[in-house]
PDB file of N, CA, C and O in Angstrom:
ATOM      1  N   UNK A   1      -8.334  -7.546   6.126  1.00  0.00           N
ATOM      2  CA  UNK A   1      -8.061  -6.098   6.750  1.00  0.00           C
ATOM      3  C   UNK A   1      -7.737  -5.150   5.700  1.00  0.00           C
ATOM      4  O   UNK A   1      -8.138  -3.989   5.790  1.00  0.00           O
ATOM      5  N   UNK A   2      -7.032  -5.552   4.693  1.00  0.00           N
ATOM      6  CA  UNK A   2      -6.543  -4.579   3.731  1.00  0.00           C
ATOM      7  C   UNK A   2      -7.745  -3.883   3.027  1.00  0.00           C
ATOM      8  O   UNK A   2      -7.700  -2.676   2.792  1.00  0.00           O
ATOM      9  N   UNK A   3      -8.739  -4.588   2.717  1.00  0.00           N
ATOM     10  CA  UNK A   3      -9.807  -3.994   2.035  1.00  0.00           C
ATOM     11  C   UNK A   3     -10.625  -3.149   2.968  1.00  0.00           C
ATOM     12  O   UNK A   3     -11.279  -2.212   2.510  1.00  0.00           O
ATOM     13  N   UNK A   4     -10.626  -3.441   4.323  1.00  0.00           N
ATOM     14  CA  UNK A   4     -11.217  -2.702   5.355  1.00  0.00           C
ATOM     15  C   UNK A   4     -10.674  -1.121   5.320  1.00  0.00           C
ATOM     16  O   UNK A   4     -11.398  -0.126   5.357  1.00  0.00           O
ATOM     17  N   UNK A   5      -9.424  -1.139   5.252  1.00  0.00           N
ATOM     18  CA  UNK A   5      -8.806   0.394   5.320  1.00  0.00           C
ATOM     19  C   UNK A   5      -9.258   1.229   4.125  1.00  0.00           C
ATOM     20  O   UNK A   5      -9.510   2.432   4.191  1.00  0.00           O
ATOM     21  N   UNK A   6      -9.342   0.419   2.943  1.00  0.00           N
ATOM     22  CA  UNK A   6      -9.829   1.220   1.764  1.00  0.00           C
ATOM     23  C   UNK A   6     -11.243   1.599   1.951  1.00  0.00           C
ATOM     24  O   UNK A   6     -11.610   2.690   1.513  1.00  0.00           O
ATOM     25  N   UNK A   7     -12.173   0.731   2.622  1.00  0.00           N
ATOM     26  CA  UNK A   7     -13.536   1.052   2.906  1.00  0.00           C
ATOM     27  C   UNK A   7     -13.520   2.147   3.824  1.00  0.00           C
ATOM     28  O   UNK A   7     -14.207   3.137   3.577  1.00  0.00           O
ATOM     29  N   UNK A   8     -12.769   2.082   4.927  1.00  0.00           N
ATOM     30  CA  UNK A   8     -12.780   3.379   5.912  1.00  0.00           C
ATOM     31  C   UNK A   8     -12.410   4.579   5.262  1.00  0.00           C
ATOM     32  O   UNK A   8     -13.064   5.593   5.507  1.00  0.00           O
ATOM     33  N   UNK A   9     -11.334   4.625   4.366  1.00  0.00           N
ATOM     34  CA  UNK A   9     -10.980   5.869   3.680  1.00  0.00           C
ATOM     35  C   UNK A   9     -11.986   6.308   2.930  1.00  0.00           C
ATOM     36  O   UNK A   9     -12.269   7.505   2.997  1.00  0.00           O
ATOM     37  N   UNK A  10     -12.704   5.465   2.095  1.00  0.00           N
ATOM     38  CA  UNK A  10     -13.778   5.876   1.176  1.00  0.00           C
ATOM     39  C   UNK A  10     -15.020   6.300   1.894  1.00  0.00           C
ATOM     40  O   UNK A  10     -15.724   7.153   1.354  1.00  0.00           O
ATOM     41  N   UNK A  11     -15.394   5.761   3.143  1.00  0.00           N
ATOM     42  CA  UNK A  11     -16.299   6.143   3.848  1.00  0.00           C
ATOM     43  C   UNK A  11     -16.235   7.726   4.291  1.00  0.00           C
ATOM     44  O   UNK A  11     -17.205   8.476   4.401  1.00  0.00           O
ATOM     45  N   UNK A  12     -14.989   8.015   4.496  1.00  0.00           N
ATOM     46  CA  UNK A  12     -14.666   9.448   4.770  1.00  0.00           C
ATOM     47  C   UNK A  12     -14.581  10.405   3.623  1.00  0.00           C
ATOM     48  O   UNK A  12     -14.368  11.611   3.746  1.00  0.00           O
ATOM     49  N   UNK A  13     -14.778   9.728   2.429  1.00  0.00           N
ATOM     50  CA  UNK A  13     -14.833  10.500   1.218  1.00  0.00           C
ATOM     51  C   UNK A  13     -13.271  11.113   0.870  1.00  0.00           C
ATOM     52  O   UNK A  13     -13.125  12.248   0.418  1.00  0.00           O
ATOM     53  N   UNK A  14     -12.265  10.301   1.116  1.00  0.00           N
ATOM     54  CA  UNK A  14     -10.915  10.795   1.071  1.00  0.00           C
ATOM     55  C   UNK A  14     -10.253   9.995  -0.093  1.00  0.00           C
ATOM     56  O   UNK A  14     -10.478   8.789  -0.193  1.00  0.00           O
ATOM     57  N   UNK A  15      -9.494  10.602  -0.915  1.00  0.00           N
ATOM     58  CA  UNK A  15      -8.749   9.853  -1.897  1.00  0.00           C
ATOM     59  C   UNK A  15      -7.391   9.478  -1.243  1.00  0.00           C
ATOM     60  O   UNK A  15      -7.115   9.956  -0.142  1.00  0.00           O
ATOM     61  N   UNK A  16      -6.554   8.660  -1.863  1.00  0.00           N
ATOM     62  CA  UNK A  16      -5.283   8.022  -1.235  1.00  0.00           C
ATOM     63  C   UNK A  16      -4.380   9.377  -0.949  1.00  0.00           C
ATOM     64  O   UNK A  16      -3.721   9.477   0.086  1.00  0.00           O
ATOM     65  N   UNK A  17      -4.407  10.359  -1.911  1.00  0.00           N
ATOM     66  CA  UNK A  17      -3.408  11.487  -1.720  1.00  0.00           C
ATOM     67  C   UNK A  17      -3.770  12.277  -0.534  1.00  0.00           C
ATOM     68  O   UNK A  17      -2.905  12.660   0.253  1.00  0.00           O
ATOM     69  N   UNK A  18      -5.058  12.540  -0.373  1.00  0.00           N
ATOM     70  CA  UNK A  18      -5.600  13.329   0.745  1.00  0.00           C
ATOM     71  C   UNK A  18      -5.182  12.592   2.136  1.00  0.00           C
ATOM     72  O   UNK A  18      -4.681  13.214   3.072  1.00  0.00           O
ATOM     73  N   UNK A  19      -5.400  11.436   2.159  1.00  0.00           N
ATOM     74  CA  UNK A  19      -5.151  10.563   3.422  1.00  0.00           C
ATOM     75  C   UNK A  19      -3.674  10.512   3.709  1.00  0.00           C
ATOM     76  O   UNK A  19      -3.241  10.676   4.850  1.00  0.00           O
ATOM     77  N   UNK A  20      -2.890  10.279   2.649  1.00  0.00           N
ATOM     78  CA  UNK A  20      -1.393  10.179   2.894  1.00  0.00           C
ATOM     79  C   UNK A  20      -0.901  11.491   3.321  1.00  0.00           C
ATOM     80  O   UNK A  20       0.085  11.500   4.058  1.00  0.00           O
ATOM     81  N   UNK A  21      -1.435  12.601   2.972  1.00  0.00           N
ATOM     82  CA  UNK A  21      -0.986  13.831   3.463  1.00  0.00           C
ATOM     83  C   UNK A  21      -1.212  13.988   5.032  1.00  0.00           C
ATOM     84  O   UNK A  21      -0.402  14.491   5.811  1.00  0.00           O
ATOM     85  N   UNK A  22      -2.443  13.472   5.347  1.00  0.00           N
ATOM     86  CA  UNK A  22      -2.855  13.488   6.734  1.00  0.00           C
ATOM     87  C   UNK A  22      -1.939  12.655   7.705  1.00  0.00           C
ATOM     88  O   UNK A  22      -1.576  12.993   8.832  1.00  0.00           O
ATOM     89  N   UNK A  23      -1.644  11.504   7.033  1.00  0.00           N
ATOM     90  CA  UNK A  23      -0.845  10.445   7.719  1.00  0.00           C
ATOM     91  C   UNK A  23       0.542  10.706   7.652  1.00  0.00           C
ATOM     92  O   UNK A  23       1.293  10.024   8.349  1.00  0.00           O
ATOM     93  N   UNK A  24       1.051  11.697   6.829  1.00  0.00           N
ATOM     94  CA  UNK A  24       2.415  11.961   6.559  1.00  0.00           C
ATOM     95  C   UNK A  24       3.208  10.771   6.157  1.00  0.00           C
ATOM     96  O   UNK A  24       4.290  10.554   6.703  1.00  0.00           O
ATOM     97  N   UNK A  25       2.693   9.915   5.153  1.00  0.00           N
ATOM     98  CA  UNK A  25       3.380   8.788   4.682  1.00  0.00           C
ATOM     99  C   UNK A  25       3.295   9.008   3.084  1.00  0.00           C
ATOM    100  O   UNK A  25       2.537   9.859   2.618  1.00  0.00           O
ATOM    101  N   UNK A  26       4.077   8.232   2.308  1.00  0.00           N
ATOM    102  CA  UNK A  26       3.967   8.360   0.911  1.00  0.00           C
ATOM    103  C   UNK A  26       2.712   7.653   0.325  1.00  0.00           C
ATOM    104  O   UNK A  26       2.198   6.718   0.939  1.00  0.00           O
ATOM    105  N   UNK A  27       2.246   8.071  -0.790  1.00  0.00           N
ATOM    106  CA  UNK A  27       1.228   7.436  -1.438  1.00  0.00           C
ATOM    107  C   UNK A  27       1.559   6.056  -1.849  1.00  0.00           C
ATOM    108  O   UNK A  27       0.653   5.223  -1.876  1.00  0.00           O
ATOM    109  N   UNK A  28       2.790   5.723  -2.179  1.00  0.00           N
ATOM    110  CA  UNK A  28       3.163   4.455  -2.640  1.00  0.00           C
ATOM    111  C   UNK A  28       3.088   3.468  -1.425  1.00  0.00           C
ATOM    112  O   UNK A  28       2.664   2.324  -1.593  1.00  0.00           O
ATOM    113  N   UNK A  29       3.530   3.946  -0.117  1.00  0.00           N
ATOM    114  CA  UNK A  29       3.413   3.090   0.953  1.00  0.00           C
ATOM    115  C   UNK A  29       2.073   2.770   1.393  1.00  0.00           C
ATOM    116  O   UNK A  29       1.797   1.668   1.865  1.00  0.00           O
ATOM    117  N   UNK A  30       1.099   3.856   1.227  1.00  0.00           N
ATOM    118  CA  UNK A  30      -0.228   3.588   1.585  1.00  0.00           C
ATOM    119  C   UNK A  30      -0.878   2.651   0.602  1.00  0.00           C
ATOM    120  O   UNK A  30      -1.661   1.787   0.996  1.00  0.00           O
ATOM    121  N   UNK A  31      -0.578   2.797  -0.641  1.00  0.00           N
ATOM    122  CA  UNK A  31      -1.232   1.937  -1.747  1.00  0.00           C
ATOM    123  C   UNK A  31      -0.802   0.465  -1.395  1.00  0.00           C
ATOM    124  O   UNK A  31      -1.615  -0.443  -1.567  1.00  0.00           O
ATOM    125  N   UNK A  32       0.419   0.215  -0.920  1.00  0.00           N
ATOM    126  CA  UNK A  32       0.882  -1.169  -0.632  1.00  0.00           C
ATOM    127  C   UNK A  32       0.068  -1.623   0.578  1.00  0.00           C
ATOM    128  O   UNK A  32      -0.410  -2.757   0.606  1.00  0.00           O
ATOM    129  N   UNK A  33      -0.096  -0.749   1.583  1.00  0.00           N
ATOM    130  CA  UNK A  33      -1.020  -1.230   2.582  1.00  0.00           C
ATOM    131  C   UNK A  33      -2.441  -1.635   2.090  1.00  0.00           C
ATOM    132  O   UNK A  33      -2.929  -2.705   2.455  1.00  0.00           O
ATOM    133  N   UNK A  34      -3.031  -0.878   1.354  1.00  0.00           N
ATOM    134  CA  UNK A  34      -4.343  -1.291   0.756  1.00  0.00           C
ATOM    135  C   UNK A  34      -4.317  -2.606   0.032  1.00  0.00           C
ATOM    136  O   UNK A  34      -5.161  -3.490   0.178  1.00  0.00           O
ATOM    137  N   UNK A  35      -3.275  -2.656  -0.762  1.00  0.00           N
ATOM    138  CA  UNK A  35      -3.234  -3.915  -1.688  1.00  0.00           C
ATOM    139  C   UNK A  35      -2.696  -5.108  -1.023  1.00  0.00           C
ATOM    140  O   UNK A  35      -2.625  -6.168  -1.644  1.00  0.00           O
ATOM    141  N   UNK A  36      -2.280  -5.001   0.302  1.00  0.00           N
ATOM    142  CA  UNK A  36      -1.772  -6.158   1.071  1.00  0.00           C
ATOM    143  C   UNK A  36      -0.226  -6.428   0.706  1.00  0.00           C
ATOM    144  O   UNK A  36       0.367  -7.410   1.152  1.00  0.00           O
ATOM    145  N   UNK A  37       0.308  -5.592  -0.038  1.00  0.00           N
ATOM    146  CA  UNK A  37       1.782  -5.980  -0.346  1.00  0.00           C
ATOM    147  C   UNK A  37       2.711  -5.561   0.658  1.00  0.00           C
ATOM    148  O   UNK A  37       3.887  -5.925   0.616  1.00  0.00           O
ATOM    149  N   UNK A  38       2.215  -4.745   1.650  1.00  0.00           N
ATOM    150  CA  UNK A  38       3.012  -4.338   2.792  1.00  0.00           C
ATOM    151  C   UNK A  38       2.180  -4.268   4.002  1.00  0.00           C
ATOM    152  O   UNK A  38       1.113  -3.658   4.074  1.00  0.00           O
ATOM    153  N   UNK A  39       2.814  -5.019   5.069  1.00  0.00           N
ATOM    154  CA  UNK A  39       1.981  -5.104   6.415  1.00  0.00           C
ATOM    155  C   UNK A  39       1.860  -3.716   6.990  1.00  0.00           C
ATOM    156  O   UNK A  39       2.789  -2.914   6.890  1.00  0.00           O
ATOM    157  N   UNK A  40       0.687  -3.414   7.610  1.00  0.00           N
ATOM    158  CA  UNK A  40       0.455  -2.182   8.290  1.00  0.00           C
ATOM    159  C   UNK A  40       1.205  -2.300   9.642  1.00  0.00           C
ATOM    160  O   UNK A  40       1.013  -3.260  10.389  1.00  0.00           O
ATOM    161  N   UNK A  41       2.161  -1.186   9.966  1.00  0.00           N
ATOM    162  CA  UNK A  41       2.660  -1.295  11.188  1.00  0.00           C
ATOM    163  C   UNK A  41       1.560  -1.157  12.410  1.00  0.00           C
ATOM    164  O   UNK A  41       0.566  -0.431  12.388  1.00  0.00           O
ATOM    165  N   UNK A  42       1.943  -1.956  13.394  1.00  0.00           N
ATOM    166  CA  UNK A  42       1.019  -2.002  14.557  1.00  0.00           C
ATOM    167  C   UNK A  42       1.561  -1.580  15.874  1.00  0.00           C
ATOM    168  O   UNK A  42       0.903  -1.636  16.912  1.00  0.00           O
ATOM    169  N   UNK A  43       2.839  -1.138  15.791  1.00  0.00           N
ATOM    170  CA  UNK A  43       3.503  -0.546  17.009  1.00  0.00           C
ATOM    171  C   UNK A  43       3.251   1.023  17.036  1.00  0.00           C
ATOM    172  O   UNK A  43       3.229   1.706  16.012  1.00  0.00           O
ATOM    173  N   UNK A  44       3.088   1.459  18.159  1.00  0.00           N
ATOM    174  CA  UNK A  44       3.062   2.988  18.406  1.00  0.00           C
ATOM    175  C   UNK A  44       4.267   3.680  18.572  1.00  0.00           C
ATOM    176  O   UNK A  44       4.259   4.895  18.769  1.00  0.00           O
TER     177      UNK A  44
END
């Protein structure tokens, strides 16, 4: 799943910085999601 979120981001031609601004999260947090070092939250 972790590789999939990177693929989806790249499909939209976004870099991590652009996406983290849209999601209002830190780039460090997002990087950890992509690398699998941090679980992606699933609660709304």
